[in-house]
C-alpha positions, 0 to 999 in steps of 0.5 A: 237033734232038737231045734227051735221054731220061732215066729217073729216079730215078738214084742216082749212084756212081763216078768222073767226070773233069772236062774243060778249062774252056770259059770259060778256053779261049775267051779264051786262044784269042782271045789267040793272035791276039797271037802271031807265034810258034807256040802249043800249047794243051792240055786243050781241052774238046770242046764246040761253043763251042771249035769256033766259036772255032777256026773264027773263028781260021781265018777270020782266017787262023790255021793251027790243027792239032788233035790226033786227040783234039781236046784239043790245038791248035797255032796258027800265025799269018801275018805279017798276019791278016785283021781281019774277024769275020763275023756267021755265026761270031759270032752263036752265041757271045758270047765271039767279042767277045774277038777285038776286043782282040787285033786292035786291039792288033796290027793297029790295026783290026777289023770284028767283028759284034756277038755273040750267045749265050745269051739270059740278059740284056743282057750289054752290050759297052759295058764292053769298048768303053769300056775299049779306047777308053781305050787308044786305040781309036776305033770306030763301030757300023754295020749290026750291026758294030763298026768299030774302029781305032787310030792305031798302038799302044795306049797304057797308062793307068789304067782303072776298070771301072764294073761288074765284068765278066768279058769286059771284064776279059779283052778289056782285059788281052789288048789291054794286053799289046802296048800302050805303057807300063803299064796299070792296071785297077781293079775287075776280075773275078777269076774263076779263068779270068781268072787262067788267061788271065794265067798263059798270057800270062805264060808267053809273056813278058807282064808281068801282076801282080795285087793284089786286083781290080787288074791291072797290065800292062806292055806288051811288043813281042811274045810268045814261043812257049809251051805251055800246059794249060787249067785244069779246068772249075769249072762242070762240077765244080760241076754233078756235085757237085750231081748227086751231092747231089740223087741221094743219090749217092757220087761221086769227081770227078777232075782237079779242085782243089775249093778253086776252088769252095769257096763252092759246096761250103760250100753243098752241105755246108749242104744236107747233103752230106758232102765231102772235098777235096784238090788233085786230087779231090772226094769227095762223098756226098749226104744222105738228106734235103736241108736247105733254105737260106733265101737264096742270092745269086749274086755275082761270084767268089769269091761263088756263081757265077751259072752254078751258080744253076739247078743249086742251084735243083734242090736247093732243090726237093728240100730240106725246107722253103722256100728262096730264091735271088737272081740278082744278075748277069743279069736274065733267068736264071730261064728254067728255072723254067717247065720245072721247074714242068712237073716239079712244082716250086713256084717263085715269082719276084718280080723277081730273087728266086725262092722255092721250096717244097721236098719236090717229087716230080718227075715226068718230063715233056717239057721245053725248054732255053733256055740252057746252064746252064738246060739242065743244071738240067733234066738234074739235075731229070730225074735226080731225077724219077720216070719218063721226061723228054725234054729238047729243044734240047740243042744248048745243052748241047753248047756247054759240057758235053763228052760229058755223056750219056756221063759220066752214063751211066758213073755210073748215069744212064739217058740216051740221045741221040735224034737227029732 
């Protein structure tokens, strides 16, 4: 199992180019199951979750041709695809559940394993199942599988999600594209990746409109051939912004419109970072002394992203004075805390709130990754530590960050991948 060796502290400078969005690519790749016509998807990130989704599409019968750099996929579907998604493919990635909506919408049946993924909380799929049921899907759970079917085409209706859910919003939008009539979804998630999904579907002839958290989908009989480029990854961009801030760095983040992460950039300014933003670049300088922020709270977009919580906590450890952060999205997303303590952090967790005593002098140590975003917080902390750190189980990082060690090395971080 690979690990990272990082020698700190580093002072980051230079340029980094942001890859395509993992969280946008997964639902868009799943949605290609709706198509009879060829689809070309560009700007895919080279990360494990994308490989898993492509393997899943191939197992269902899609023909996927990747470009030599693996950033572009041409996808051709047979007239009749398989509708069985096995545990062996689905177990590593929760996003696999996104094939349920398109399979039910197009083929009126599916057998899909209950999904796996990061251990950051319950993330129940009942919101997916309840919404698809309202469109006309029937299902039973048996032996760890969802056995689903419908009596012909799904039928448009009004659905109000009891809780804002990114995955359930995506799955239901995809399924509703081929439903009869009009579907109105209320209390939707409105993350930029969801808007990217609906832009993709509309580029192929879907009829999807937005008004706040309400999404209206007028069903169509089929979707047309399309050519679409995935948006850049906002969590990768935010992570590099934190890296520059914590290391007193001077970094240009290319291929990214900083307005997408305005909430997080406004927080970094409060920490003391100097930031300039335009449509294609973020320029960020870290301060000599980080200021503390009393209480950050994660919230659905456009609030502070839960996927940035662990990275922001690293800043709080280095800031002057006491800070706190409240996690409102997932109930098990403080698993990085114990590892940050190994570096010297003073963090107290009560329920979903972490209080951090600042002015931490991180000292390198051996660490263990627990999930994707927690893993990257350990990398950031190691960059800001004195001495050598070893980070184990970095396969979590490989799921969502493309060539992170190469990108960090180019901007001044002493990092090596050690292969076992």
